[in-house]
N, C-alpha and C positions, 0 to 999 in steps of 0.2 A: 113664558117667563121673561121678565125684562132684565136687561144687562145692567150690572152694577156700575156706578161711576168709577172712574180711575182714582182710587184712593192712594194717597201717599202716606204710608204707615211709618211711624217712628217708635222707637223703644225708649224707655226711661234710661237715664244715665247709668243706673245700676245694672241694667241689662245689656249694655253695649259691650261688656266683657265677653269675649268669645267662649270663656269657660262656663258661662251661664247657659243652660240648655233651652229653657222655654220661658218666655216672657210675654206679658200682654203688649200689644202694639196698638197704637191709637192713630187715627187719621182725622184731621180737622180741616182738610183742604176743600171739602165740598160744602158750600154754604148751607147752613141749617141742618147739617148731618154730622153726627159723631159716629165713626166706625171703629169697632173693636174686634181684634182677633188674637188668637194664640199663635205665637211664632212657630209652634210645632204643627199647627193646623191652619196654614195660611189661606186655604180655600173656604174656611168657615168664617164668614164675616157677619157680625151682628151690628145693626145700625140703630141709632137712637136719634130722636129730635133733640134739640138743645135743651128743651124743658125736661124731657125724660132723663137726659144725662145729668142735669142739675139735681133732679130728684134722687137719682141713684147715688151720686157722689155725696149728697147731703146725708143719705141713709148710711152710707159707709162711714163717713166721718162721725156720725152720731152713734156708731157702734151697733147698728141694727144687724149687721152681718159678721159680727165678731165671733170667730170660731173658738177663741180661747175662753169664752164666757161659760 
C-alpha cells in the first residue's frame, strides 16, 4: 500500500467555530489531487482528480444530491 502525500487540510469558515463538532475538510496542496475527509474521522481520506472534483461539485450545485427533495 502506498503512503498518502502530506495533505494540508482546511475547514470552511463556518466550521472553524470550536462548538461545531464535525466538518468536511479539504486539501488542495497536492497538485492534481483534491483530498476530502471528515474532521471526526481524520484517517479516512478520499481523493479525487481535479476533473472528478469538478463533476462532483457541479452535481451538488445542480441539486443531484439534495436530501430535502
